C-alpha positions in Angstrom: 0.0 0.0 0.0 1.3 3.5 -0.9 2.6 5.6 2.0 0.3 8.5 3.1 2.1 11.5 4.5 0.6 14.4 6.4 2.7 17.6 5.7 2.1 20.8 7.6 3.6 23.8 5.9 3.0 27.3 7.3 4.3 29.0 4.1 3.2 27.7 0.7 2.8 30.0 -2.3 3.8 29.0 -5.9 4.1 32.7 -6.8 6.7 33.6 -4.2 10.2 32.7 -3.3 12.0 31.8 -0.1 10.0 29.8 2.5 6.8 29.9 0.3 8.7 28.4 -2.6 10.2 25.8 -0.3 6.8 24.8 0.9 5.3 24.5 -2.6 8.1 22.6 -4.1 8.5 20.1 -1.3 4.8 19.3 -1.5 5.1 18.7 -5.2 8.1 16.5 -4.7 6.5 14.5 -1.9 3.5 13.8 -4.1 5.8 12.1 -6.7 6.2 9.1 -4.5 3.6 9.4 -1.7 -0.1 10.4 -1.2 0.0 13.7 0.6 -2.3 15.5 3.0 -1.1 19.1 3.1 -2.2 21.6 5.7 -1.3 25.2 5.4 -2.7 28.7 6.3 -5.9 29.8 4.8 -4.4 32.9 3.2 -2.4 30.6 0.9 -5.5 29.0 -0.6 -6.4 31.6 -3.3 -2.9 31.6 -4.9 -2.6 27.8 -4.7 -5.9 27.3 -6.5 -5.2 30.0 -9.0 -1.8 28.5 -9.9 -3.2 25.0 -10.3 -5.9 26.3 -12.6 -3.3 28.2 -14.7 -1.0 25.1 -14.9 -3.1 22.0 -16.0 0.1 20.1 -16.5 0.3 19.7 -12.7 -3.2 18.1 -12.5 -1.9 14.6 -12.0 0.6 15.6 -9.3 -2.0 17.9 -7.6 -4.5 15.0 -7.5 -2.2 13.3 -5.1 -2.3 16.2 -2.7 -5.3 16.8 -0.5 -5.1 20.4 0.6 -6.6 21.5 4.0 -6.4 24.9 5.5 -6.1 26.0 9.1 -5.6 29.3 10.9 -6.1 30.9 14.2 -9.2 33.2 14.6 -8.9 36.7 13.2 -8.8 38.2 16.7 -5.6 36.2 17.4 -3.8 37.5 14.3 -3.9 41.3 14.6 -0.6 41.5 16.5 1.4 39.4 14.0 3.8 42.1 12.8 7.5 42.0 12.2 9.9 39.0 12.2 9.9 38.3 15.9 6.1 38.4 16.4 5.7 36.4 13.2 7.9 33.6 14.7 5.8 33.7 17.9 2.6 33.5 15.9 4.1 30.5 14.0 4.7 28.8 17.4 1.1 29.3 18.4 -0.1 28.2 15.0 1.8 24.9 15.2 0.5 24.1 18.7 -3.1 24.9 17.7 -2.8 23.0 14.5 -1.6 19.9 16.3 -4.5 20.0 18.6 -6.9 20.5 15.7 -5.4 17.5 13.9 -5.6 15.3 17.0 -9.3 16.0 17.1 -9.7 15.0 13.4 -7.3 12.0 13.5 -6.2 11.9 9.8 -5.4 8.4 8.5 -1.7 8.8 7.7 1.5 6.8 8.0 4.0 9.6 8.6 3.7 13.2 9.8 6.1 15.9 8.5 6.4 19.4 10.0 7.9 21.1 6.9 8.8 24.7 6.8 9.4 28.0 8.6 11.5 26.2 11.1 14.5 27.6 12.8 16.4 25.5 15.3 14.7 27.2 18.2 11.0 26.7 17.3 9.6 23.2 18.0 7.0 21.1 16.3 3.9 19.6 18.0 3.1 16.9 15.5 4.5 14.2 17.8 1.1 14.5 19.5 -0.4 12.5 16.6 1.5 9.4 17.6 3.0 8.8 14.1 6.6 8.8 12.9 7.7 12.4 12.8 9.9 14.0 10.1 11.0 17.6 11.1 12.3 20.2 8.8 14.3 21.3 6.9 15.4 23.0 10.1 17.6 26.1 9.7 20.3 27.7 11.8 22.0 31.1 11.2 25.4 31.3 12.8 26.0 34.6 14.5 27.1 37.5 12.4 30.8 38.2 13.3 31.2 41.1 15.8 33.4 43.3 13.6 30.9 42.9 10.7 27.7 43.6 12.7 28.9 46.7 14.6 29.2 48.6 11.2 25.4 48.6 11.1 25.0 50.7 14.2 24.2 50.1 17.9 20.5 49.5 17.3 21.1 46.7 14.8 23.8 45.2 17.0 21.5 45.1 20.1 18.6 43.7 18.1 20.7 40.9 16.7 22.2 40.0 20.1 18.8 40.2 21.8 17.5 37.7 19.3 20.5 35.4 20.1 19.7 35.6 23.8 16.2 34.5 23.1 17.4 31.6 21.0 19.7 30.4 23.7 16.7 30.6 26.1 14.6 28.4 23.8 17.5 25.9 23.4 18.1 25.7 27.1 14.6 25.9 28.6 11.8 25.1 26.1 10.5 21.6 27.0 8.6 21.4 23.7 11.9 21.8 21.8 13.4 19.0 23.8 10.4 16.8 23.1 10.5 17.5 19.4 14.2 16.6 19.3 13.5 13.4 21.2 10.3 12.3 19.3 11.5 13.2 15.8 12.1 10.1 13.7 14.3 12.1 11.4 15.4 15.7 11.2 16.2 17.5 7.9 19.1 19.9 8.5 19.7 22.8 6.1 23.4 23.0 6.9 26.1 21.3 8.9 25.6 23.5 12.0 22.1 22.3 12.8 22.8 18.8 14.1 25.5 20.0 16.6 23.3 22.8 17.9 20.3 20.4 18.5 22.5 17.5 19.7 21.3 15.2 16.9 23.0 11.9 16.0 24.0 11.0 12.5 21.2 8.3 12.4 18.6 10.9 13.4 19.4 13.6 10.9 20.3 14.2 7.2 21.7 17.3 5.4 18.8 18.4 3.2 19.1 22.1 2.1 15.7 23.9 2.0 16.7 25.4 -1.4 16.8 23.9 -4.8 15.9 24.8 -8.4 14.4 23.6 -11.7 17.2 23.7 -14.1 16.7 26.4 -16.7 16.6 25.3 -20.4 19.2 27.9 -21.4 22.4 28.7 -19.6 24.2 31.9 -19.4 27.4 32.0 -21.5 30.3 33.6 -19.5 31.1 37.1 -20.6 34.0 37.7 -23.0 36.6 40.4 -22.3 34.6 42.8 -24.5 31.4 42.3 -22.6 30.0 44.1 -19.6 31.2 42.7 -16.3 28.1 42.7 -14.1 28.4 42.0 -10.4 24.9 41.1 -9.0 23.3 40.6 -5.6 19.7 40.1 -4.7 18.0 39.9 -1.3 16.6 41.8 1.6 18.6 44.8 2.6 19.3 43.8 6.1 22.7 43.3 8.0 22.4 39.5 7.6 22.8 39.7 3.8 26.1 41.6 3.5 25.1 44.3 1.0 27.5 46.7 2.7 30.4 44.3 2.0 29.3 44.1 -1.7 29.5 47.8 -2.1 32.7 48.2 -0.2 34.5 45.4 -2.0 33.2 46.5 -5.4 34.5 50.0 -4.7 38.0 48.7 -3.9 37.9 46.5 -7.0 36.7 49.4 -9.2 39.3 51.8 -8.0 42.1 49.4 -9.0 41.0 49.3 -12.6 42.0 51.4 -15.6 39.5 53.6 -17.4 38.7 50.9 -20.1 38.1 48.2 -17.6 36.0 50.5 -15.4 33.8 51.3 -18.4 32.8 47.6 -18.6 31.9 47.1 -14.9 28.5 47.5 -13.4 27.1 46.7 -9.9 23.5 45.4 -9.9 21.6 45.6 -6.6 18.1 44.0 -6.3 16.2 44.3 -3.1 14.8 46.6 -0.4 14.7 46.7 3.4 15.6 48.8 6.4 19.3 49.2 5.3 18.3 50.7 1.9 19.0 54.4 2.7 22.3 53.6 4.4 23.4 51.6 1.4 22.6 54.4 -0.9 24.7 56.7 1.2 27.5 54.1 1.0 27.3 54.1 -2.8 27.5 57.9 -2.9 30.5 57.9 -0.4 32.4 55.6 -2.8 31.4 57.5 -5.9 29.6 54.5 -7.5 26.3 56.1 -8.5 27.3 56.1 -12.2 28.1 52.4 -12.4 25.6 51.0 -9.9 21.9 50.2 -10.5 19.4 49.6 -7.7 16.0 48.0 -8.3 14.0 47.8 -5.1 11.7 45.0 -6.3 11.3 42.7 -9.4 8.9 40.0 -10.2 10.4 36.6 -9.8 10.6 36.0 -13.6 12.7 39.2 -14.0 15.0 38.2 -11.2 15.7 34.9 -12.9 16.3 36.8 -16.2 18.8 39.0 -14.4 21.0 36.0 -13.7 21.5 35.5 -17.4 23.0 39.0 -17.6 25.3 38.6 -14.6 29.0 37.8 -14.7 29.2 36.9 -10.9 26.7 36.7 -8.1 28.3 38.3 -5.1 26.6 37.0 -2.0 28.6 37.6 1.3 25.6 36.6 3.4 25.9 35.3 6.9 22.6 33.3 6.8 22.4 29.6 6.9 21.0 29.1 3.4 19.9 31.3 0.5 17.6 30.4 -2.4 19.4 32.8 -4.7 22.6 30.7 -4.5 21.4 27.6 -6.4 19.4 29.9 -8.7 22.5 31.7 -9.8 24.5 28.5 -10.1 21.9 27.0 -12.3 22.5 29.8 -14.8 26.2 29.1 -14.8 26.9 32.3 -12.7 29.8 31.9 -10.3 28.9 32.7 -6.7 31.4 34.8 -4.6 30.7 34.2 -0.9 32.1 33.5 2.5 33.4 30.0 3.3 30.6 29.6 5.9 27.8 27.1 6.7 25.3 28.9 4.5 26.1 29.9 0.9 29.6 28.4 1.5 28.1 24.9 1.7 25.8 25.4 -1.3 28.5 26.4 -3.8 30.8 23.7 -5.3 33.5 22.5 -2.8 36.2 23.0 -5.4 35.2 26.6 -6.1 38.0 29.2 -5.5 35.5 32.0 -4.8 35.0 31.4 -1.1 36.6 33.7 1.4 37.3 32.8 5.0 36.0 35.1 7.7 38.5 37.8 8.9 38.2 41.5 9.7 35.8 43.4 7.5 38.6 45.3 5.9 40.7 42.2 5.1 37.6 40.4 3.7 36.8 43.4 1.5 40.3 43.3 0.0 40.0 39.5 -0.6 36.7 39.8 -2.3 38.0 42.7 -4.4 40.9 40.5 -5.5 38.5 37.7 -6.5 36.5 40.2 -8.6 39.7 41.4 -10.3 40.7 37.8 -11.1 37.3 37.0 -12.6 37.3 40.2 -14.7 40.8 39.7 -16.1 40.7 35.9 -16.5 37.9 34.7 -18.8 39.2 31.1 -18.4 38.6 31.3 -14.7 35.0 32.6 -15.2 34.4 29.8 -17.7 35.8 27.1 -15.4 33.7 28.4 -12.4 30.6 28.6 -14.6 31.0 24.9 -15.7 31.6 23.9 -12.1 28.5 25.8 -11.0 26.2 24.1 -13.5 27.5 20.6 -12.8 27.2 21.1 -9.0 23.7 22.4 -9.0 22.5 19.6 -11.4 24.0 17.0 -9.1 23.0 18.3 -5.7 20.4 21.1 -5.8 17.5 20.2 -8.1 13.9 19.7 -6.8 13.9 16.2 -8.2 16.9 15.5 -6.0 14.9 16.7 -3.0 12.1 14.4 -3.9 14.4 11.4 -3.9 15.8 12.5 -0.5 12.2 12.7 0.9 11.3 9.3 -0.3 14.4 7.7 1.3 13.7 9.5 4.6 10.0 8.5 4.8 11.0 4.9 4.0 13.7 5.1 6.8 11.4 6.4 9.5 8.7 3.8 8.7 11.2 1.0 8.8 12.5 2.3 12.2 
């Protein structure tokens, strides 16, 4: 008899990226090999139904997914504002959802608490008494002190207050301890999750929450006569490292001759609380003439932007990053830190990863990598080939579907 899996996914939207895209694509992949009961928030229903109507080619896959919708009453939702309160609301949503499901007793073999999980927010699906799969669970290592202080006292205190809260949950939340103990298997987005949660190798697997559908056409690396476009896309917050992109690009740009400078352009896509400060940084470095900022683009246009990029510069401190496999899939080399986030998503053999040091030293090292990429077309071509091969082997959605099938089989056998 075919396995029947209950998957709860707080964020599911086929028209969005990030967590919403993770939820949508994991559901589609789970339905390749299992019957799926998918429970998500009611506000996701219109876009799910609209997308399925617009894509009849998904009818067979969608027929294997039974969507159900759950949310807290409206009077419980008015205060859900900002990242912190949204996480607290997610905590309450999960607890209420588990109680709601216990009352309905769905006939399933495995339960899977899918997305929006950080390593300090538990799941309550163990209440259903079925084998529990948890995650992908994320972990953001702390932003290094000498990088974070550049964003001002307020940003520093906010980040460290959040870390104090995380440590409190790790140490004192009994439900987090219960989730770790009752989980049949935990999907970890990077190598830091298992040590933080104290998971054994038998209980966890490395399953990044990000993946792509391979594009039909790949970007051909720029020739010396072409523009050299350095691109970054994301929220303009301290975590993403936009200030490093601007600082390192300025150092790279100042070291070029007039002809080389005329070919170089900085492409910034995103918006957020750091936006005005970043514009001031562009002006301070005199880069307004060669930098272009687009606050928001539809997803299709962001994907099209990769095809025009020479390098995707992503010095993010986060534990993942959907934009990394997206850029790699277009054959765009990714320049990043050698960390547990983007650093684990790019090819291990890539020479474009920089180890953490002081902000100034890292800016110089990133600038040197940009210079090498500009002046060595063979290096760009080699990194582009490496990028395409790596993402095809490790970061496609079909690959995630095979990982899910193996994990469900494992927890049922255990």
